[in-house]
VODOBA-218645 format. One line per 2 residues: number of its first residue (from 1); for each residue x, y, z of C-alpha. Coordinates in nm, 3 decimals, always signed. Layout:
BEGIN
NUM	X Y Z; ...;
This chain:
BEGIN
1	+2.687 +3.459 +1.611; +2.867 +3.366 +1.928;
3	+3.064 +3.064 +2.041; +2.941 +2.923 +2.368;
5	+3.188 +2.776 +2.616; +3.120 +2.567 +2.923;
7	+3.161 +2.862 +3.159; +2.951 +3.107 +2.952;
9	+2.606 +3.219 +3.051; +2.308 +3.038 +2.901;
11	+2.230 +3.180 +2.553; +1.912 +3.376 +2.515;
13	+1.615 +3.221 +2.329; +1.659 +3.242 +1.952;
15	+2.033 +3.310 +1.975; +2.242 +3.120 +1.719;
17	+2.581 +3.003 +1.842; +2.842 +2.737 +1.772;
19	+2.817 +2.430 +1.990; +2.988 +2.097 +2.038;
21	+2.763 +1.833 +2.190; +2.834 +1.479 +2.306;
23	+2.496 +1.313 +2.351; +2.420 +1.055 +2.618;
25	+2.412 +0.776 +2.356; +2.765 +0.862 +2.241;
27	+2.673 +1.055 +1.926; +2.858 +1.380 +1.854;
29	+2.740 +1.708 +1.700; +2.933 +2.020 +1.612;
31	+2.791 +2.325 +1.441; +2.533 +2.598 +1.469;
33	+2.281 +2.560 +1.750; +1.970 +2.744 +1.861;
35	+1.705 +2.671 +2.125; +1.854 +2.328 +2.209;
37	+1.850 +2.197 +1.848; +2.084 +2.212 +1.544;
39	+1.995 +2.503 +1.318; +2.218 +2.622 +1.036;
41	+2.527 +2.434 +0.924; +2.647 +2.141 +1.129;
43	+2.805 +1.799 +1.141; +2.655 +1.497 +1.320;
45	+2.843 +1.171 +1.379; +2.656 +0.861 +1.497;
47	+2.830 +0.592 +1.701; +2.762 +0.336 +1.427;
49	+2.972 +0.538 +1.181; +2.697 +0.723 +0.993;
51	+2.768 +1.093 +0.939; +2.579 +1.397 +0.810;
53	+2.739 +1.728 +0.714; +2.518 +2.007 +0.588;
55	+2.224 +2.231 +0.660; +1.979 +2.190 +0.949;
57	+1.648 +2.351 +1.030; +1.503 +2.317 +1.381;
59	+1.669 +1.982 +1.444; +1.597 +1.830 +1.103;
61	+1.830 +1.786 +0.808; +1.681 +2.035 +0.563;
63	+1.861 +2.193 +0.269; +2.181 +2.076 +0.106;
65	+2.399 +1.819 +0.274; +2.589 +1.493 +0.257;
67	+2.507 +1.170 +0.440; +2.765 +0.891 +0.466;
69	+2.714 +0.530 +0.568; +2.982 +0.312 +0.737;
71	+2.973 +0.089 +0.428; +3.115 +0.373 +0.218;
73	+2.784 +0.463 +0.053; +2.703 +0.835 +0.029;
75	+2.413 +1.064 -0.061; +2.486 +1.424 -0.153;
77	+2.206 +1.660 -0.240; +1.885 +1.805 -0.101;
79	+1.713 +1.704 +0.222; +1.373 +1.791 +0.360;
81	+1.273 +1.723 +0.722; +1.520 +1.440 +0.750;
83	+1.437 +1.273 +0.419; +1.642 +1.255 +0.101;
85	+1.407 +1.480 -0.093; +1.480 +1.683 -0.405;
87	+1.775 +1.653 -0.638; +2.063 +1.439 -0.521;
89	+2.324 +1.175 -0.598; +2.347 +0.839 -0.421;
91	+2.661 +0.631 -0.459; +2.636 +0.281 -0.317;
93	+2.913 +0.087 -0.151; +2.920 -0.154 -0.446;
95	+2.950 +0.126 -0.702; +2.587 +0.181 -0.806;
97	+2.521 +0.553 -0.870; +2.188 +0.733 -0.904;
99	+2.161 +1.099 -1.005; +1.817 +1.255 -1.009;
101	+1.513 +1.339 -0.805; +1.404 +1.188 -0.473;
103	+1.086 +1.197 -0.270; +1.088 +1.091 +0.095;
105	+1.396 +0.865 +0.052; +1.277 +0.706 -0.274;
107	+1.380 +0.777 -0.632; +1.087 +0.964 -0.784;
109	+1.091 +1.166 -1.105; +1.363 +1.195 -1.370;
111	+1.689 +1.020 -1.294; +1.981 +0.818 -1.427;
113	+2.134 +0.513 -1.266; +2.465 +0.344 -1.343;
115	+2.471 -0.014 -1.215; +2.780 -0.186 -1.085;
117	+2.755 -0.452 -1.358; +2.785 -0.188 -1.631;
119	+2.414 -0.147 -1.711; +2.262 +0.201 -1.732;
121	+1.906 +0.342 -1.704; +1.783 +0.690 -1.787;
123	+1.422 +0.793 -1.751; +1.131 +0.819 -1.508;
125	+1.114 +0.667 -1.160; +0.828 +0.620 -0.918;
127	+0.858 +0.507 -0.557; +1.210 +0.379 -0.608;
129	+1.148 +0.181 -0.930; +1.160 +0.249 -1.302;
131	+0.809 +0.362 -1.394; +0.705 +0.566 -1.698;
133	+0.917 +0.633 -2.006; +1.279 +0.525 -1.996;
135	+1.582 +0.368 -2.164; +1.780 +0.074 -2.025;
137	+2.122 +0.000 -2.175; +2.286 -0.335 -2.104;
139	+2.665 -0.373 -2.088; +2.658 -0.600 -2.394;
141	+2.507 -0.325 -2.612; +2.143 -0.437 -2.606;
143	+1.898 -0.163 -2.509; +1.525 -0.108 -2.447;
145	+1.339 +0.218 -2.504; +0.978 +0.243 -2.395;
147	+0.736 +0.224 -2.107; +0.805 +0.079 -1.762;
149	+0.588 -0.016 -1.470; +0.703 -0.112 -1.120;
151	+1.059 -0.176 -1.236; +0.970 -0.391 -1.540;
153	+0.925 -0.329 -1.912; +0.550 -0.283 -1.944;
155	+0.354 -0.117 -2.224; +0.473 -0.012 -2.569;
157	+0.846 -0.042 -2.620; +1.135 -0.136 -2.847;
159	+1.417 -0.379 -2.773; +1.725 -0.352 -2.994;
161	+1.995 -0.616 -2.977; +2.361 -0.549 -3.047;
163	+2.341 -0.776 -3.356; +2.085 -0.544 -3.519;
165	+1.770 -0.746 -3.447; +1.483 -0.564 -3.280;
167	+1.135 -0.614 -3.134; +0.865 -0.345 -3.149;
169	+0.541 -0.404 -2.963; +0.366 -0.445 -2.635;
171	+0.531 -0.576 -2.316; +0.394 -0.712 -1.991;
173	+0.599 -0.789 -1.679; +0.925 -0.768 -1.870;
175	+0.826 -0.992 -2.164; +0.660 -0.941 -2.506;
177	+0.283 -0.991 -2.473; +0.024 -0.913 -2.742;
179	+0.086 -0.749 -3.079; +0.448 -0.717 -3.184;
181	+0.698 -0.732 -3.468; +1.040 -0.898 -3.463;
183	+1.282 -0.767 -3.730; +1.612 -0.916 -3.839;
185	+1.906 -0.705 -3.949; +1.862 -0.839 -4.306;
187	+1.517 -0.675 -4.335; +1.296 -0.983 -4.287;
189	+1.039 -0.967 -4.009; +0.775 -1.164 -3.818;
191	+0.440 -1.009 -3.716; +0.200 -1.170 -3.473;
193	+0.054 -1.216 -3.127; +0.323 -1.289 -2.871;
195	+0.303 -1.497 -2.554; +0.552 -1.694 -2.347;
197	+0.300 -1.975 -2.367; +0.372 -2.122 -2.711;
199	+0.009 -2.234 -2.747; -0.103 -1.872 -2.765;
201	+0.174 -1.765 -3.005; +0.079 -1.708 -3.368;
203	+0.198 -1.489 -3.653; +0.336 -1.458 -4.006;
205	+0.692 -1.447 -4.136; +0.778 -1.197 -4.414;
207	+1.116 -1.265 -4.581; +1.333 -0.995 -4.734;
209	+1.431 -0.966 -5.102; +1.385 -1.280 -5.313;
211	+1.394 -1.527 -5.024; +1.167 -1.830 -5.066;
213	+1.019 -1.768 -4.724; +1.143 -2.084 -4.553;
215	+1.246 -2.014 -4.193; +1.387 -2.258 -3.943;
217	+1.305 -2.037 -3.646; +1.070 -2.063 -3.348;
219	+0.933 -1.736 -3.198; +0.986 -1.889 -2.854;
221	+1.360 -1.839 -2.909; +1.302 -1.470 -2.831;
223	+1.195 -1.567 -2.478; +1.440 -1.852 -2.426;
225	+1.752 -1.713 -2.599; +1.737 -1.347 -2.709;
227	+1.595 -1.213 -2.379; +1.804 -1.443 -2.162;
229	+2.082 -1.183 -2.137; +1.842 -0.892 -2.087;
231	+1.784 -0.913 -1.712; +1.719 -0.596 -1.513;
233	+1.987 -0.541 -1.251; +1.820 -0.512 -0.906;
235	+2.069 -0.258 -0.776; +2.178 -0.196 -0.420;
237	+1.925 -0.164 -0.137; +1.950 +0.090 +0.144;
239	+1.897 -0.082 +0.479; +1.861 +0.235 +0.685;
241	+1.763 +0.582 +0.563; +1.881 +0.919 +0.698;
243	+1.528 +0.995 +0.824; +1.549 +0.685 +1.044;
245	+1.858 +0.829 +1.215; +1.703 +1.160 +1.318;
247	+1.665 +1.243 +1.685; +1.390 +1.395 +1.893;
249	+1.590 +1.682 +2.036; +1.373 +1.881 +2.277;
251	+1.419 +1.752 +2.631; +1.517 +1.396 +2.544;
253	+1.852 +1.423 +2.369; +1.998 +1.087 +2.284;
255	+1.671 +0.898 +2.244; +1.564 +0.803 +1.896;
257	+1.226 +0.927 +1.782; +1.188 +0.609 +1.579;
259	+1.328 +0.301 +1.751; +1.470 +0.120 +1.453;
261	+1.616 -0.232 +1.480; +1.982 -0.258 +1.580;
263	+2.169 -0.452 +1.312; +2.417 -0.732 +1.373;
265	+2.622 -0.960 +1.155; +2.482 -1.307 +1.095;
267	+2.694 -1.621 +1.073; +2.659 -1.610 +0.694;
269	+2.780 -1.249 +0.678; +2.431 -1.108 +0.625;
271	+2.301 -0.817 +0.827; +2.005 -0.896 +1.051;
273	+1.832 -0.680 +1.314; +1.828 -0.776 +1.678;
275	+1.490 -0.786 +1.842; +1.405 -0.480 +2.050;
277	+1.176 -0.482 +2.350; +0.874 -0.253 +2.358;
279	+1.057 -0.004 +2.578; +1.346 +0.017 +2.333;
281	+1.591 -0.212 +2.517; +1.782 -0.472 +2.316;
283	+1.787 -0.829 +2.442; +1.962 -1.149 +2.343;
285	+1.664 -1.282 +2.147; +1.735 -1.195 +1.785;
287	+1.600 -1.260 +1.438; +1.887 -1.489 +1.354;
289	+1.763 -1.739 +1.611; +1.442 -1.775 +1.413;
291	+1.602 -1.989 +1.143; +1.375 -1.984 +0.843;
293	+1.174 -1.690 +0.972; +0.923 -1.504 +0.758;
295	+1.149 -1.197 +0.741; +1.339 -1.077 +0.439;
297	+1.509 -0.764 +0.572; +1.389 -0.408 +0.590;
299	+1.395 -0.287 +0.228; +1.203 +0.040 +0.248;
301	+0.966 +0.261 +0.433; +0.644 +0.088 +0.323;
303	+0.353 +0.272 +0.173; +0.394 +0.647 +0.134;
305	+0.078 +0.841 +0.209; +0.100 +1.095 -0.069;
307	-0.128 +1.293 -0.292; +0.006 +1.378 -0.634;
309	-0.016 +1.699 -0.828; +0.159 +1.749 -1.158;
311	+0.325 +2.080 -1.230; +0.381 +2.071 -1.603;
313	+0.693 +2.231 -1.740; +0.857 +2.241 -1.398;
315	+1.076 +1.933 -1.389; +0.950 +1.600 -1.256;
317	+0.621 +1.529 -1.087; +0.585 +1.711 -0.758;
319	+0.410 +1.533 -0.474; +0.275 +1.654 -0.146;
321	+0.182 +1.463 +0.170; -0.181 +1.390 +0.243;
323	-0.326 +1.658 +0.466; -0.683 +1.544 +0.500;
325	-0.834 +1.481 +0.843; -0.718 +1.150 +0.985;
327	-0.961 +0.912 +1.149; -0.931 +0.795 +1.505;
329	-0.753 +0.876 +1.829; -0.386 +0.783 +1.879;
331	-0.345 +0.521 +2.151; -0.082 +0.673 +2.377;
333	+0.019 +0.596 +2.734; -0.280 +0.646 +2.960;
335	-0.533 +0.529 +2.699; -0.755 +0.249 +2.828;
337	-0.635 +0.018 +2.549; -0.266 +0.109 +2.562;
339	-0.169 -0.221 +2.729; -0.377 -0.415 +2.476;
341	-0.195 -0.238 +2.191; +0.144 -0.333 +2.336;
343	+0.030 -0.695 +2.371; -0.094 -0.697 +2.014;
345	+0.232 -0.554 +1.878; +0.443 -0.801 +2.075;
347	+0.229 -1.090 +1.953; +0.239 -0.986 +1.587;
349	+0.614 -0.940 +1.603; +0.647 -1.291 +1.746;
351	+0.407 -1.446 +1.491; +0.569 -1.297 +1.183;
353	+0.925 -1.384 +1.287; +0.851 -1.732 +1.426;
355	+1.040 -2.012 +1.243; +0.824 -2.195 +0.992;
357	+0.889 -2.444 +0.715; +0.875 -2.325 +0.357;
359	+0.515 -2.348 +0.243; +0.361 -2.378 -0.101;
361	+0.023 -2.245 -0.207; -0.110 -2.602 -0.201;
363	-0.195 -2.636 +0.168; -0.293 -2.955 +0.343;
365	-0.644 -2.986 +0.487; -0.496 -3.008 +0.837;
367	-0.372 -2.648 +0.808; -0.737 -2.531 +0.807;
369	-0.838 -2.730 +1.114; -0.999 -2.488 +1.368;
371	-0.796 -2.670 +1.635; -0.478 -2.562 +1.454;
373	-0.370 -2.285 +1.691; -0.061 -2.193 +1.888;
375	-0.057 -2.047 +2.241; +0.248 -1.848 +2.356;
377	+0.313 -1.704 +2.704; +0.461 -1.354 +2.728;
379	+0.605 -1.298 +3.079; +0.728 -0.941 +3.144;
381	+1.084 -1.060 +3.204; +1.094 -1.236 +2.866;
383	+1.167 -1.598 +2.784; +1.367 -1.809 +2.541;
385	+1.121 -1.729 +2.262; +0.976 -1.391 +2.368;
387	+1.131 -1.051 +2.444; +1.099 -0.864 +2.776;
389	+0.828 -0.599 +2.786; +0.665 -0.342 +3.013;
391	+0.313 -0.482 +2.986; +0.145 -0.728 +3.221;
393	+0.177 -1.104 +3.174; -0.045 -1.230 +2.890;
395	-0.101 -1.521 +2.653; -0.111 -1.498 +2.275;
397	-0.293 -1.726 +2.034; -0.243 -1.768 +1.658;
399	-0.529 -1.931 +1.466; -0.431 -2.139 +1.160;
401	-0.090 -1.970 +1.140; +0.025 -2.156 +0.827;
403	-0.287 -2.051 +0.635; -0.258 -1.682 +0.721;
405	+0.117 -1.683 +0.657; +0.042 -1.824 +0.311;
407	-0.237 -1.570 +0.257; +0.009 -1.288 +0.327;
409	+0.242 -1.434 +0.066; -0.048 -1.471 -0.177;
411	-0.145 -1.106 -0.123; +0.222 -1.005 -0.176;
413	+0.262 -0.864 +0.174; +0.627 -0.818 +0.266;
415	+0.682 -0.957 +0.619; +0.915 -0.674 +0.719;
417	+0.676 -0.402 +0.598; +0.386 -0.581 +0.769;
419	+0.569 -0.593 +1.100; +0.690 -0.233 +1.080;
421	+0.339 -0.107 +0.997; +0.179 -0.277 +1.297;
423	+0.467 -0.306 +1.545; +0.678 -0.002 +1.465;
425	+0.731 +0.291 +1.697; +0.416 +0.466 +1.569;
427	+0.107 +0.392 +1.775; -0.220 +0.254 +1.644;
429	-0.526 +0.479 +1.611; -0.861 +0.378 +1.758;
431	-1.166 +0.485 +1.563; -1.383 +0.722 +1.761;
433	-1.676 +0.485 +1.809; -1.729 +0.109 +1.781;
435	-1.922 -0.034 +1.489; -2.283 -0.145 +1.502;
437	-2.169 -0.495 +1.597; -1.991 -0.364 +1.907;
439	-1.648 -0.431 +1.758; -1.368 -0.178 +1.791;
441	-1.153 -0.080 +1.496; -0.789 +0.025 +1.496;
443	-0.577 +0.166 +1.213; -0.201 +0.145 +1.175;
445	-0.029 +0.481 +1.154; +0.047 +0.433 +0.783;
447	-0.321 +0.342 +0.719; -0.224 +0.014 +0.550;
449	-0.396 -0.222 +0.793; -0.716 -0.223 +0.995;
451	-0.754 -0.431 +1.310; -1.102 -0.532 +1.423;
453	-1.198 -0.692 +1.753; -1.425 -0.992 +1.702;
455	-1.690 -1.189 +1.883; -1.637 -1.559 +1.932;
457	-1.918 -1.632 +1.683; -1.741 -1.428 +1.413;
459	-1.418 -1.618 +1.472; -1.607 -1.945 +1.425;
461	-1.757 -1.820 +1.098; -1.417 -1.716 +0.962;
463	-1.256 -2.047 +1.059; -1.548 -2.239 +0.907;
465	-1.527 -2.059 +0.574; -1.146 -2.031 +0.568;
467	-1.086 -2.324 +0.323; -1.342 -2.184 +0.075;
469	-1.212 -1.828 +0.128; -0.854 -1.938 +0.056;
471	-0.961 -2.122 -0.258; -1.161 -1.819 -0.377;
473	-0.894 -1.551 -0.328; -0.632 -1.778 -0.481;
475	-0.846 -1.838 -0.790; -0.948 -1.474 -0.842;
477	-0.672 -1.216 -0.806; -0.923 -0.936 -0.868;
479	-1.159 -1.045 -0.590; -1.330 -0.760 -0.407;
481	-1.380 -0.944 -0.076; -1.187 -0.832 +0.232;
483	-0.824 -0.943 +0.252; -0.753 -1.117 +0.585;
485	-0.390 -1.127 +0.703; -0.412 -1.277 +1.050;
487	-0.648 -1.404 +1.322; -0.530 -1.379 +1.683;
489	-0.634 -1.369 +2.046; -0.488 -1.198 +2.354;
491	-0.572 -1.357 +2.690; -0.505 -1.124 +2.981;
493	-0.398 -1.276 +3.312; -0.543 -1.191 +3.649;
495	-0.892 -1.221 +3.793; -1.075 -1.126 +3.472;
497	-0.901 -1.373 +3.234; -1.041 -1.154 +2.957;
499	-0.999 -1.270 +2.597; -0.978 -1.023 +2.309;
501	-1.002 -1.177 +1.962; -0.916 -0.973 +1.656;
503	-0.854 -1.001 +1.283; -0.608 -0.799 +1.073;
505	-0.740 -0.679 +0.738; -0.630 -0.461 +0.450;
507	-0.751 -0.100 +0.455; -0.929 -0.016 +0.130;
509	-0.860 +0.354 +0.167; -0.484 +0.334 +0.209;
511	-0.417 +0.535 -0.104; -0.200 +0.812 -0.242;
513	-0.519 +1.002 -0.319; -0.727 +1.175 -0.053;
515	-1.071 +1.018 -0.005; -1.330 +1.298 -0.030;
517	-1.649 +1.088 +0.003; -1.714 +0.735 +0.127;
519	-2.027 +0.521 +0.099; -2.136 +0.192 +0.259;
521	-2.383 +0.029 +0.016; -2.603 -0.276 +0.088;
523	-2.897 -0.237 -0.151; -3.154 -0.200 +0.129;
525	-3.339 +0.115 +0.231; -3.459 +0.067 +0.591;
527	-3.235 +0.274 +0.821; -2.985 +0.331 +0.542;
529	-2.918 +0.702 +0.589; -2.686 +0.906 +0.811;
531	-2.947 +1.182 +0.862; -2.678 +1.450 +0.866;
533	-2.707 +1.786 +0.692; -2.467 +1.843 +0.402;
535	-2.271 +2.104 +0.597; -2.179 +1.849 +0.869;
537	-2.054 +1.579 +0.631; -1.675 +1.559 +0.617;
539	-1.452 +1.306 +0.434; -1.430 +1.075 +0.738;
541	-1.807 +1.018 +0.762; -1.937 +0.704 +0.593;
543	-2.261 +0.768 +0.407; -2.525 +0.502 +0.326;
545	-2.756 +0.391 +0.046; -3.012 +0.671 +0.076;
547	-2.731 +0.929 +0.096; -2.586 +0.816 -0.237;
549	-2.606 +1.099 -0.488; -2.397 +0.952 -0.771;
551	-2.381 +0.666 -1.014; -2.040 +0.560 -1.138;
553	-1.946 +0.519 -1.503; -1.659 +0.270 -1.541;
555	-1.432 +0.234 -1.842; -1.548 -0.005 -2.114;
557	-1.231 -0.211 -2.072; -1.293 -0.272 -1.701;
559	-1.673 -0.285 -1.670; -1.722 -0.649 -1.791;
561	-1.455 -0.776 -1.550; -1.615 -0.575 -1.269;
563	-1.953 -0.741 -1.333; -1.800 -1.088 -1.352;
565	-1.610 -1.042 -1.027; -1.911 -0.908 -0.835;
567	-2.104 -1.216 -0.952; -1.822 -1.450 -0.845;
569	-1.783 -1.289 -0.503; -2.157 -1.287 -0.434;
571	-2.189 -1.652 -0.538; -1.906 -1.740 -0.299;
573	-2.071 -1.552 -0.009; -2.408 -1.705 -0.090;
575	-2.261 -2.055 -0.082; -2.109 -1.979 +0.257;
577	-2.449 -1.857 +0.387; -2.313 -1.504 +0.441;
579	-2.535 -1.193 +0.432; -2.538 -0.832 +0.553;
581	-2.217 -0.748 +0.366; -2.157 -0.410 +0.198;
583	-1.969 -0.251 -0.086; -1.751 +0.019 +0.067;
585	-1.679 +0.291 -0.192; -1.433 +0.580 -0.167;
587	-1.422 +0.875 -0.408; -1.132 +1.102 -0.486;
589	-1.240 +1.404 -0.689; -0.980 +1.530 -0.935;
591	-0.935 +1.891 -0.825; -0.873 +2.185 -1.054;
593	-0.678 +2.355 -0.779; -0.493 +2.249 -0.469;
595	-0.649 +2.491 -0.228; -0.860 +2.401 +0.071;
597	-1.189 +2.409 -0.117; -1.293 +2.109 -0.321;
599	-1.347 +2.196 -0.687; -1.408 +1.875 -0.884;
601	-1.331 +1.864 -1.254; -1.657 +1.801 -1.430;
603	-1.817 +1.759 -1.766; -2.175 +1.781 -1.882;
605	-2.364 +1.564 -2.125; -2.544 +1.761 -2.393;
607	-2.848 +1.646 -2.584; -2.643 +1.446 -2.833;
609	-2.495 +1.241 -2.552; -2.135 +1.341 -2.618;
611	-1.926 +1.465 -2.322; -1.833 +1.829 -2.358;
613	-1.546 +1.945 -2.143; -1.574 +2.278 -1.969;
615	-1.278 +2.514 -1.944; -1.130 +2.349 -1.638;
617	-1.179 +1.987 -1.739; -0.887 +1.992 -1.982;
619	-0.646 +2.006 -1.687; -0.602 +1.628 -1.669;
621	-0.308 +1.513 -1.463; -0.054 +1.289 -1.633;
623	-0.115 +1.030 -1.363; -0.489 +1.003 -1.433;
625	-0.429 +0.997 -1.809; -0.198 +0.703 -1.755;
627	-0.461 +0.528 -1.542; -0.726 +0.580 -1.808;
629	-0.500 +0.433 -2.077; -0.384 +0.139 -1.865;
631	-0.499 -0.179 -2.045; -0.503 -0.381 -1.720;
633	-0.785 -0.356 -1.467; -0.704 -0.369 -1.097;
635	-1.055 -0.369 -0.960; -1.127 -0.138 -0.668;
637	-0.784 +0.028 -0.664; -0.706 +0.361 -0.833;
639	-0.990 +0.312 -1.081; -1.059 +0.621 -1.295;
641	-1.431 +0.680 -1.356; -1.698 +0.946 -1.400;
643	-1.933 +1.008 -1.109; -2.269 +1.131 -1.242;
645	-2.495 +1.317 -1.003; -2.842 +1.175 -0.949;
647	-3.158 +1.325 -0.801; -3.430 +1.132 -0.618;
649	-3.795 +1.210 -0.663; -3.932 +1.417 -0.378;
651	-4.238 +1.192 -0.352; -4.030 +0.876 -0.297;
653	-3.808 +0.894 +0.010; -3.693 +0.531 -0.021;
655	-3.587 +0.550 -0.386; -3.242 +0.387 -0.386;
657	-3.109 +0.514 -0.720; -3.222 +0.853 -0.844;
659	-3.240 +0.988 -1.195; -2.913 +1.085 -1.375;
661	-2.869 +1.461 -1.422; -2.591 +1.460 -1.682;
663	-2.354 +1.639 -1.440; -2.036 +1.428 -1.430;
665	-1.723 +1.457 -1.216; -1.380 +1.312 -1.281;
667	-1.302 +1.073 -0.993; -1.068 +0.796 -0.881;
669	-1.258 +0.507 -0.717; -1.161 +0.268 -0.439;
671	-1.404 -0.008 -0.340; -1.436 -0.356 -0.194;
673	-1.681 -0.592 -0.023; -1.661 -0.574 +0.358;
675	-1.835 -0.726 +0.664; -1.834 -1.079 +0.523;
677	-1.849 -1.266 +0.856; -2.223 -1.248 +0.931;
679	-2.394 -1.578 +0.859; -2.770 -1.621 +0.849;
681	-2.799 -1.758 +1.203; -3.098 -1.780 +1.433;
683	-3.061 -1.418 +1.550; -3.077 -1.288 +1.192;
685	-3.375 -1.512 +1.113; -3.559 -1.373 +1.416;
687	-3.464 -1.017 +1.315; -3.605 -1.082 +0.968;
689	-3.931 -1.221 +1.107; -3.974 -0.935 +1.354;
691	-3.898 -0.650 +1.111; -4.107 -0.804 +0.833;
693	-4.419 -0.734 +1.042; -4.327 -0.365 +1.071;
695	-4.159 -0.282 +0.738; -4.145 -0.390 +0.377;
697	-3.952 -0.723 +0.388; -3.753 -0.622 +0.079;
699	-3.627 -0.303 +0.245; -3.455 -0.460 +0.548;
701	-3.097 -0.591 +0.558; -3.165 -0.919 +0.740;
703	-3.281 -1.149 +0.459; -3.189 -1.496 +0.333;
705	-2.836 -1.510 +0.175; -2.978 -1.599 -0.168;
707	-3.222 -1.308 -0.163; -2.953 -1.080 -0.018;
709	-2.708 -1.171 -0.294; -2.961 -1.106 -0.572;
711	-3.075 -0.774 -0.426; -2.716 -0.664 -0.365;
713	-2.609 -0.742 -0.723; -2.915 -0.579 -0.877;
715	-2.844 -0.262 -0.680; -2.470 -0.254 -0.753;
717	-2.528 -0.299 -1.126; -2.760 +0.004 -1.121;
719	-2.503 +0.216 -0.937; -2.205 +0.105 -1.150;
721	-2.263 +0.133 -1.524; -2.051 +0.129 -1.838;
723	-1.923 +0.464 -1.958; -2.065 +0.529 -2.302;
């Protein structure tokens, strides 16, 4: 190792030496250095007061180290590629302390947390929240031992109060729900069905000893009194993570790889980010000026694209990033739609942060008026309400902004996460080819949202059906129809005056499981095949009805709700005169190994009809076991099922559903109803008339909405069956 001075010769490639660097943005680094990046042990001090001391690998914090925030908060432990990852201890500025395992900046695995109010939790964590088996001890001596889900008591558990009373039973969203027993310290107890709604509460009191059985007690007191002091402490949030402070060293020292918001103090003492222009410059337009903006602060990194694998007997669950082939081409500078992407990101950022009155779910009819739209000009130099940018002058239109803002709230979309996903530093990805309709599709880098360009006729259909759509998705939380988050238009200036309309939707396949096969199912046979040999089919190719080689066996607990919801959704689409929609299905095969080759876990059905596991099928992951035992059904998301292979008769090329073979594979399903904006207009009527002369009228897609709905349901209920 050598120490390089200003008058020394340039070090040779690969040579490790001690360096002191003052970067152009004012940051300071001292420590081991190789090939123009930190490598080894070093200390980095940011101008905002953040500091890291520890191990580096090729410019990334990797190994053991300590990160300090200006607030006084610290993290000391393991890092991986810039993330808090591995075993470590976080001490917040308020006094909260977490000791345990981390995954990409989030608590994940076994860990203990001491809260500033004196509460204490020890147990399993998942994505930053209590999830799994754990114990929560309140300062007053009350404690809960049992199952957790997304930070709340959920599943079987026991609450014990400091006075000796206890409740044993089932919990849902932090409250007793279902079968349970409340016991007093004197030995008497109450057994029954529990619900916060007193109308659904019923049970029997059993006194202790020779008591006469009279009891002046209402079970609702458990909800209103006993649990009143058993609130879960939210803990301290991290506004900026170490990975968001990392730099892109080679050739562009001093520029942040991820242009995160610059934070400033608000008048009320809160921390709010200033708005940043698309080229990274900060201007005077800031979030604070937005008043009651739809922005609640950056609380995390959004959805982690991870695939889980459990290594039993080796500490907590180990996760690995998804490595499957990603769809689309990144839109970088020079791409024909690069300017359009910048316009879109600027517009979304403006729409989400724009001041708006507090809205309830009960919207006025005027909010759905197709004329309810807002035009905004975006000059390159910026304006009072818009930031400066490097794109050409353009106009931005929001359709029914109050409705879509409310839909995002209804779908539990965090405004900050939504904005970061679409408008963050990461570029969008354009799918390689437009759809059959001529529309182009774009994916956000985190795969959470899909953006589709639309024809004017499709916009009219969506606006026409918007009141009924809102009513439907509000009434049925488990609806399978596409989730719409925003409808917008970009009008380019100049001679062309081109308008580009687009809708933002949820991406069905944004999941922590890799999607190995995907199918687009309509229930028709004409033209419904990809005509690709098996060897050329990869996970990104969408197969069609005649390519389907499985039926799906759903759990008994979920199958009735699945059937009811398909009926509800189809009735809604039929009433709106919609046809030509599809059920998009994604399959994740549970692998027996984590190599490159796909080896699904399978079972076979013997003559007696009982499933017999082969040697590999006993390797169930704890995650899938938990999914299979989950009493709630979230349709279309992380649904465990068995995929049974089918074979079509060789003499019937148009047979939609083949014969079951008894060969079953353990899968996780993702599915939803897509393409719901095609009404039965004159063009579809003409298509139906024309094709009916050439082909079997029942085999073509373009049919009357009532006939389409019936055929679609009949087909889906043959493909999805109850697991017996």
